N, C-alpha and C positions, 0 to 999 in steps of 0.2 A: 693268356687271357685272364683279366682280373675278375674274380667272382664277386658280384654285387650282393649286398646284404638285403634280404627280403624281410621287411618288418613283420613281426608277429603282432597279434591283436594287443597283447599286453604292452607293446611299445607305442601304440597308437591311441591309447585311451586317456581321456581327460574330461571329467574327473575319473580317477582310478576306482573301479568297482571293488566290492568286498573280496570277491574271489574271481579269478580268471584262469581258465585252463586253455592253453594254446593247442590247437589241432592243426593237422596238415590240410593244405588246400585253401581255396578261395571261393567266395560267393561274389559273382559279378553283378553289380548294381547297375541297371540300365533302364531305359525308358519303358520297356515292356513289362516291368515287374508288376505283379498283381498281389492283392492282399485279401484275406478273408478274416473276419473278426467274429468271435462268439457273439450271439445276439445280446447277451448281458452287457457287452461293451459297445453297443451300437452307437453311443454318443461319440465314440472315438473316430468313426469312419471319416467324416468330413475333414477333421483336423489331420488325420493320418495321411489321407490321399493328397491333401494340399501341401503339407510340409515335406513329405517324401517324394512328391510328384510321381505317384504310382496310381494304378487303376484297380478298381474292384473286379471281382469275378474270377479270381484264380487263387492258387495256394502257394505262391512263391514265399509269401510271408503269412504266417498263421499267428493270430493273437487269441490265446485261449485262457479261460478262467481255470484256476487251480487253487486248492486250499493250501494254507500254511505260510502265506506271505504276509508281511506287515502291509499297512495301507499304501505305502509307497515302494514296497519291495517287489522284485520281479526276478525272473530268470530269462536269459537270452541265449538260445542255442543257434549258432550259425554254422550250417553245413554247406556243402558244395552246391546243393540244388534247392535248399529250403532253409528259411529262418523261422524259428518258433519262439514266440514270447509268451511266457506264462505269468499270471499275476492273480491275486485274489480280488483286487479292486481296480477300477478304471484308472485311478491315479498311478498305480504301479505299472499298469500296462503302458501308459503314456511315457513314464520314465524309461521303460525298455525301448520304446520306439525312438525316444530321444537319443539314447546311447547308440542305437543302430544308425540313426541319421548322422550323429557326430562321427562315427567310424567311417561313414561313406565319404565325408569330407577329408578326413585325415589319411585315408587309404587311397584317395583318388578313385573311389568307387570300385575298388578291387579288395573286398573286405576279407581279411584272414578268418578262417574258420576257428571257432572258439566256443567255450561255454562259460557264461557269466551268471553269478548269483549276486544280488545287490540289494542294499537298503541304506537309508541315510543315518548319519550320526545325530543330526539336529533337526527339529521340526520346523524351526523358523530360519529360512534361508532366503534373504531378500536383497532388494535394492531400493533406494530412495532417490527420487529426482525432484528437484525444486523447480516448479513451474510458475512460481510467483515472480522471481527475478527475471527468468527467461521463459516465455511462453513457447512450449514445444507443440508442434502440430500433432493431431491424432495419428497421422501416418508414421511420424517418427517414434512416438510412444509405442506404437504397435511393433515397430522394428526392434526396439529395446526389449519389449516383453518376449518377443519371439526368441531373441538371442539368449536372454536370461533363462528361459525355459529349456533351451537346448542344454544348459549346464545344470539342470535340475533345481534352479532357484524357484521358489514358490510363493514369494510375497512381493507385491509391488506397492511400495509406500509412496503415495502421491501427495506431495506438499503443495497445497492449493491456495494458501493465503499467507501474506506477510506484509511488511511495510511497503514493499514496492509493487504490490498488485494483488487483487482479489480475483479468483478464477471460478468460484462456485456459484451456479445460478440458484437464486432463492426467490420464490414467489412472494410478492408483497413488499419487497425491498428494492425498488427500482433504481435507487442511487448506487447500488453495488455495480450495476452495469454502466450507468452514466458517468460515475465518478471513480469508484474504487478500482475498477478494472484497468484504468488507464493512468499513465504518468507522463508528465512533461519531461522530455529528454533534455536535461540541463546542459549537456555537452554541445548542444546545438543552440543557435540564437534565433531560430525562426519559429519557435513555439511548437514544433512537431511533438507528437505523443506516441506512446507505445502501449500495447496490451489489449486484451479482450477477455471475456468470460469463455469458458467451455460451455457449450449448450448441453441441455439434458440429453439430447439425442447422441451427441458425441461421447458423453460420459458413459451412457448405457452401451454404446458400440464398443468403446475401449474395454469396458468391464466384461462384456461378452467375449471379446477377443482373448482377454486374460483367462477367463474361465475355461475357454476351449483349450487352453494350454495349462490347465490345472494350477492356476496361480490366483491367489487371494489378493484383492485390492483393498488397501488401507488408506482412506482419505484423511488428510490432516487439516484442521482448522486451528490457527494459532490463537491461544488465549493465555493469560490476559495481556501479554506484551506482544511486540512485533505486529501491531495493529494500525499503523499509520494510515493504510489504505482504507480500512473500515472507518476510522475516525474522520477522514476527509469526507467520506460519504455521509456519515451520521455524527456530526461533531458533538451532539448532546450525549454521546456515550463516553466522552472524555471528561477528565476532572475539571479542566479549565474552560471547556466549551469551545475551544479553538480560537481562530481558524487553524485547520490542519491541512496537510497536503500529502498526496501519495508520493512517497520518497523516490528520488532518483539518486540518492546517496546510499552508501553502505554503512552498516554499523548498528548500534543499539540506541534507541530513542526513548527519552524520558516519559513522553506521553503514552499512557497505556489505558486499558479499559478501567472505568471508574467502578471500583468494587463496592461502593456505597450506593450505587444507582440501581434500583430495582428494574428499570427499563433495560439495562444491560443484560440482566439475567433473563428477562423475557425474550429479548432478541436471541440470546444464545440458546435458549430452550427451543425456540422456533427453528433456528438454524440447524441445530442438531437433529430435531425431529424430521426436517426436510431432508437432511443428508442421509439419515437412517432409511428413509423411504427410497432414496435414489441409489444408494450403495447397499447391495444385498449381503455383503460379507460381514463377519461377526465383529469387526473392530472399527472404532473411530479414534484417531489420534488427536489429543487436545492441546498439543504444544506444551506450554509451561516453562519454556526456557528463556533465559536472558530478559527477565522482567524487572526493570528498575522500580524502586519504590518511592522515588523522589516526589512524584505527583501526589501519591497517596499521603505523604507526610504533611502536606499543606492543604489537603482537600477536606473540607468540613464533612462532606457526606461519608468519606472513607473513615475519618476519625470517629464519626457517630456510629458507623457500622462496627468498628472495633470495640467501642464502649458497650454497645448493645449485646455483642456476641461474646464479651469477656475475653477479648484477645489482647495479648501483651504488647505486640509489635506488628510491624507491617509484614514481616515474614509469615507470621501466623495468619495475617489477613489473606496472603496468597494461598496458604494452605486451606483456609476456609473456602476461598473461591474455587480451588481445585476440587475439593470435596463436593461442592454444589454442582460443578460442571460434570463430575463423574456420575453424580446421581441422575443428571439429565441424560447422560449416555446410557446408563443402566435402564432408565425408564423407557428409552427407545429400543430396548432389547439388543444393545450392543455392549461391547466391552471396551473400557477406556485404556488408552496408552498415553504416557507422558514422558517427556525428557527428564533427565535425572534431577533437575532443579525442583521437581515436585516433592522431593523428600525434605526440602528445607522448611524449617518452621513447623515440623510435624511432631516434635518430641512429646507434646502434651495432647495435641488434637488427633494425631494419627492420620491415616489415609485409608480410603476404601480398600479392602483386601484384594478386590478383583482388579485393581489398577496394575497394569503391566508397566514396568519402568524400563525406559530405553536409555542405557548408560552411554553418554557420548564424551563427557569430560574425563577421559581415562576410565579405569575400571572400578574406582572406589565406590561410586554411586551404585553400580550394579551389585557389588559385593554387599554393601549395606542393605540394599533393597532385598536381595535374596535371603540374607540372614534375618530380615524382618518379616519374611514370609511372602514376599511379592515375587511373581514370575518376572523374568528379566530378559531383555534383548541387549546383548553386548555389542556396541559399535563404537569403540573408543577412537577419538581422533588421534590419540597418542600411539596407536598400534596398527596403523595402516588402513583403517576403515573409512577415512575421508578421502574421496577420490577427486575433490576439487583441489587437493594439494598437489604439488609438483611430484613427478616421478623421481627426479634427482635434484640435488641442491645446485642448480645451474641457472645463471642469470638468463640464459637463452631458452630455458625450458618453461613451457606453459604451466600455469597453476597459481594457487593463491594461498598465502598464510603459512604453509608448512610443507613437509615432505612425507609422502607415503610411498616408499620404494616397493618394487615387486618382491624383493627378498623379504621385506618386512611383512608384507601380506602373506607370503608363503610360510611364515612361522607363527601367524596369529592363532591364538587359542582362546576361545570364548570362556573357558573354564579356568584360565590362569588366575592364581591368587585365591581360589576358593578351595578350602581344605575340607569343610564339612560336606559329607555326601548328600545330605538332605538339601543344603543350599545349592550344591552343584546341580541337583535335579531340577531346580527351579529356573535354570538358564535354558531358555527356549532355543537360542541360537544367536545369529548375528545378521547384519546386512551392511552393504556398502552404500555410503551416502554421497550424493553429488549436489552440492550447493552451486548456484549458478550466477552469483554476482558478477563474475568476470567472464562469463560464457555468452557468446552472441550467436552461436549456430550449433546445429546438430553435429556437424563434423568435429567441432571442438569438444563437444560432450563425448563423442565416441572416443576420441584420442585420450581423454582423461579416464574414461571408464574401462577401456580395454587395452591390455588383457587383465588388468587388476581385478575386475569383477569376476572373471573366469577363474582366476587363482583363488579368490575368496570362496568361490563356489565349491572348489575341491576341499578347502579347509572345513567346510560345513557339511559336505556329503560324506567323505571318507578321507580324512587328513593323512597326507603322506609326509615323509621327512622332507626338509627344505631342498636338499640336493635333488631328490627325485622329481619334485615339482619343477624346479628351475630347469632341469635337463629336458623337460617336455614342453617348455614354453614355445619352441618352434611349431608344435602342433597347433597352438592357438593362432599363430600367424596364418596357417593354412586355412583355418576356418574363417578368419577375418577376411582373407582374400576371396574366399568362395562367397561370402555374404556382403561384400563391398563395405566393410567396416574400416574406418580410418583409425587404426590402432597405433599405439606407441611401440617402437621397436628399439629403444635405446638400452643403456646399461640397466641391469636389474638391481644393483646395490644402491 
């Protein structure tokens, strides 16, 4: 008789915790499992019973408050008859429940006994999804949030405006819904269109869903470029006055917000104020990427603004605008985040110190920003963080523009290239970005996100060596099967 190998907990965990002690025996996870939670963690109850599909009123699983853990730290003790999770804060208790839930999938509900102590390496562990190019339903976004939280991700960056569509509801600006939210599909000849706003009720519902999974929501409004949809609705905000159209093409477009027009600044202040009231978390992303200066060069209003403000060139004009938009975000009691182009043209003007720089064009922008005293989120397209890219360089493989292989993600280090300890300390973490120019369904999005996003999650929680991570990829397939996720299963190199 061939003796089969019975996996230990340490062989079934992804992401890998800080410490794992394997013990003998199993805890059988079944429909009759019950849970009791310390009263200080009462907000966990609904989420815990829903996600784990268990009942209140017993002590099969105990969630207890204990001192000595970081905000996201926890311990998890799995015995043959009882599971005990300890944490100082609710967030940590939820992370412990997520590890238990993850183990239930990878162990086929026969969870090996063990003791785990755990905490994260980085505070910013996120994913971004572009809902301008492709509108994703609230139901699908909740599915992504749920899966991301299972792997201890804690930031949902929601890209809500771009050239191809505006998705943010704003009172007093009716053309956003009538015009900016829809585009004519040029690949058809019958004039059909695509797109809609999210309603305030939908946004609040998605935000509440994320918060119940201890995830922060970061809305993004693009400024001053990538604004074709906004200009189509309000052509007076452009340098030429239009006409403009909501784009059904991909790329970078020369017409941007007129930096010399005070009405533009008034709109942005109102938009940011309304967004700050709608989104309760601490951040608003202001874009700042891929903004051509062509229109500004020939615009009398922009040239006048440069002269009045003592600006030497259009790069400084963008810096001037970034600083003003940051001030609006700060006035609304939020913290601004911008793509790494916000650093350009700031040699003499500088940037608001509380601006967080999101480095996407490699790591150079993040290194420069951290050395200049800014906090940084590293998500370089050159190092596996862009999940709209192909998994492999194969003409038959889905994806756009480049390659982000699983093995590349499995060795990504947000601190690479940073030598100074103080600068390293300003790196908050990273996120995986999914742009959706070439995505037409949720199933395509899942295929591109998973398992790469799960692998990135381990790099940000407790990074392992590449070989260890790649050896445990089959665990991710089991979870994808359990949750009906359409994941990539091809070569990892």
